[in-house]
C-alpha positions as CSV (number, residue, x, y, z in Angstrom):
1,X,0.1,-0.1,0.2
2,X,1.4,4.3,-0.7
3,X,1.7,6.1,1.9
4,X,-1.1,8.2,1.1
5,X,-3.3,4.7,0.6
6,X,-2.5,4.4,4.1
7,X,-3.2,7.4,5.5
8,X,-6.8,7.6,3.9
9,X,-7.1,3.8,5.7
10,X,-6.0,5.1,8.7
11,X,-8.9,8.5,8.7
12,X,-12.1,7.9,9.8
13,X,-14.8,8.8,6.9
14,X,-16.1,11.9,8.2
15,X,-19.8,10.9,7.8
16,X,-19.9,8.0,10.2
17,X,-17.6,10.0,12.4
18,X,-19.8,13.3,12.4
19,X,-23.0,10.7,13.3
20,X,-20.9,9.1,16.1
21,X,-20.4,12.3,17.7
22,X,-24.4,13.7,17.2
23,X,-26.0,11.1,18.7
24,X,-22.9,10.8,21.4
25,X,-25.0,14.7,22.1
26,X,-27.6,13.5,22.3
27,X,-27.0,10.6,24.9
28,X,-24.3,12.9,27.0
29,X,-27.8,15.9,26.5
30,X,-30.2,13.3,28.0
31,X,-27.5,12.3,30.8
32,X,-27.4,15.6,31.9
33,X,-31.3,15.7,32.2
34,X,-31.5,12.5,34.3
35,X,-33.1,10.4,31.2
36,X,-32.0,6.6,31.2
37,X,-30.8,5.6,27.7
38,X,-32.0,2.3,26.6
39,X,-29.2,2.4,23.7
40,X,-27.4,5.0,21.8
41,X,-26.4,3.1,18.0
42,X,-24.7,4.1,15.1
43,X,-25.8,0.8,13.6
44,X,-28.1,-0.2,11.3
45,X,-30.1,2.5,10.0
46,X,-33.2,3.7,12.4
47,X,-35.7,4.9,9.7
48,X,-33.7,6.3,7.2
49,X,-31.3,7.8,10.4
50,X,-28.1,7.0,10.8
51,X,-28.5,6.6,14.5
52,X,-30.9,6.4,17.0
53,X,-30.3,7.6,21.0
54,X,-32.7,5.4,22.7
55,X,-34.7,7.1,25.9
56,X,-36.2,4.6,28.2
57,X,-40.0,4.2,28.1
58,X,-41.6,8.1,29.8
59,X,-44.0,10.0,29.5
60,X,-43.8,13.7,26.5
61,X,-42.9,16.0,28.0
62,X,-45.1,18.3,29.8
63,X,-45.3,22.0,31.1
64,X,-42.3,24.5,29.9
65,X,-39.0,23.0,32.1
66,X,-39.2,19.6,30.5
67,X,-39.7,20.7,27.4
68,X,-37.6,22.9,26.8
69,X,-34.7,20.4,28.7
70,X,-36.6,18.5,25.7
71,X,-35.2,21.3,23.3
72,X,-32.2,21.4,24.1
73,X,-31.5,16.9,23.9
74,X,-33.1,17.5,20.8
75,X,-30.5,20.3,19.6
76,X,-27.3,18.8,21.1
77,X,-26.4,16.6,18.4
78,X,-26.6,18.6,15.4
79,X,-24.0,21.0,18.2
80,X,-21.7,18.5,18.9
81,X,-22.0,17.4,15.3
82,X,-21.1,21.0,14.2
83,X,-18.0,21.0,16.6
84,X,-16.4,18.7,15.1
85,X,-13.7,19.9,12.3
86,X,-15.7,17.8,9.3
87,X,-19.1,18.9,10.1
88,X,-20.8,21.9,8.9
89,X,-20.0,25.0,11.1
90,X,-22.3,25.8,13.1
91,X,-25.1,28.6,12.4
92,X,-25.0,31.8,14.0
93,X,-28.3,33.5,15.9
94,X,-30.1,35.3,12.8
95,X,-29.8,31.7,10.8
96,X,-31.5,30.0,13.8
97,X,-33.8,32.2,14.2
98,X,-34.9,32.0,9.9
99,X,-34.6,28.6,10.3
100,X,-37.2,28.2,13.2
101,X,-39.0,30.5,11.1
102,X,-39.6,29.4,7.9
103,X,-40.0,25.3,8.8
104,X,-43.0,25.6,9.1
105,X,-43.4,26.9,5.0
106,X,-40.5,24.4,4.6
107,X,-42.1,20.9,6.5
108,X,-44.6,21.5,4.2
109,X,-42.4,21.7,1.3
110,X,-40.2,18.2,2.1
111,X,-43.2,16.7,5.2
112,X,-39.2,14.5,6.1
113,X,-38.5,17.3,8.0
114,X,-40.4,17.0,10.6
115,X,-39.0,13.9,11.9
116,X,-35.2,15.4,11.7
117,X,-34.1,17.1,14.6
118,X,-35.0,20.7,13.2
119,X,-38.7,19.6,13.0
120,X,-38.8,17.4,16.7
121,X,-37.0,21.3,18.8
122,X,-39.7,23.6,16.6
123,X,-42.9,21.4,17.2
124,X,-41.9,21.2,21.2
125,X,-40.4,24.8,21.0
126,X,-43.8,25.9,20.1
127,X,-45.6,23.1,22.9
128,X,-43.2,24.8,25.2
129,X,-44.8,28.2,23.9
130,X,-48.3,27.2,24.5
131,X,-47.7,26.4,27.3
132,X,-46.4,29.8,28.4
133,X,-49.2,30.9,26.5
134,X,-52.1,29.0,28.8
135,X,-50.6,29.8,31.7
136,X,-50.0,33.3,31.6
137,X,-46.5,33.2,32.5
138,X,-44.7,36.5,31.6
139,X,-41.7,34.4,29.8
140,X,-40.5,35.2,26.6
141,X,-41.6,32.5,23.3
142,X,-41.5,33.0,20.6
143,X,-38.2,31.9,18.3
144,X,-35.8,34.0,19.7
145,X,-36.9,32.6,23.3
146,X,-35.5,29.7,21.3
147,X,-32.5,31.0,20.5
148,X,-31.6,30.9,24.1
149,X,-32.3,27.5,24.7
150,X,-30.1,26.7,21.9
151,X,-27.3,28.2,23.2
152,X,-27.5,26.3,26.8
153,X,-27.4,23.0,24.8
154,X,-24.6,25.1,23.2
155,X,-23.0,25.7,26.9
156,X,-24.1,21.9,28.1
157,X,-21.9,21.1,24.8
158,X,-19.1,22.3,25.2
159,X,-18.7,21.9,29.3
160,X,-19.6,17.9,29.0
161,X,-17.6,17.4,25.2
162,X,-15.1,15.2,27.4
163,X,-18.1,12.6,27.7
164,X,-19.5,13.5,24.3
165,X,-15.8,12.6,22.4
166,X,-15.3,9.5,24.2
167,X,-19.1,8.2,24.2
168,X,-18.1,8.8,20.1
169,X,-14.8,7.5,20.5
170,X,-16.4,4.1,21.6
171,X,-19.4,4.3,18.8
172,X,-16.5,4.1,16.8
173,X,-15.2,0.6,18.1
174,X,-18.6,-0.7,19.2
175,X,-21.9,0.7,16.7
176,X,-23.9,-0.2,19.5
177,X,-23.6,0.9,23.5
178,X,-26.5,0.0,26.0
179,X,-27.8,2.8,28.1
180,X,-25.6,1.7,31.3
181,X,-22.7,1.3,28.7
182,X,-22.8,5.3,27.9
183,X,-23.7,6.1,31.3
184,X,-20.0,5.0,32.5
185,X,-18.5,5.9,30.0
186,X,-19.8,9.6,30.5
187,X,-19.4,9.4,34.0
188,X,-16.1,8.2,33.5
189,X,-14.9,10.5,30.3
190,X,-16.2,13.7,32.9
191,X,-14.0,11.8,36.0
192,X,-10.8,12.5,34.7
193,X,-11.7,15.8,33.6
194,X,-11.4,16.5,36.9
């Protein structure tokens, strides 16, 4: 094998790497919010997706705090993926607000968006806003409020990056990890950081 071929063979596939970090981002955010996991997998493809982070069965989130936490967990995958040098860049605040505001029109053009993290994030944001309006709470709503929640997710991923990286690395060796394996890996990575 030529040196260039060896170098290419040693490098991970950037798409696979992004999927591993994406799922690891979701996993770490769920664990941070006290949600137990059944498993995290990057293989086989699930419903057209290349990976899945499956939580234990639980009721749908209700209340503003639960909905916001679920929004953070949903955003965490894309945020972790886009922190990689091989990933697309993270959108800025203006771009995110534009994405949130144009989502209803875009999902009419492409219904598959509803099953993507962005669609789930927007639906959760709308449910959060409805909850706020129903309770009469004096809390900001709409896409600028959702941006703040997204930014909380960015801060969380930055803080827990050693755990994200460790889980993604473990997924390279073993494409499906149980919830207990993911928890143990995350805890060990954060202990090492301290």
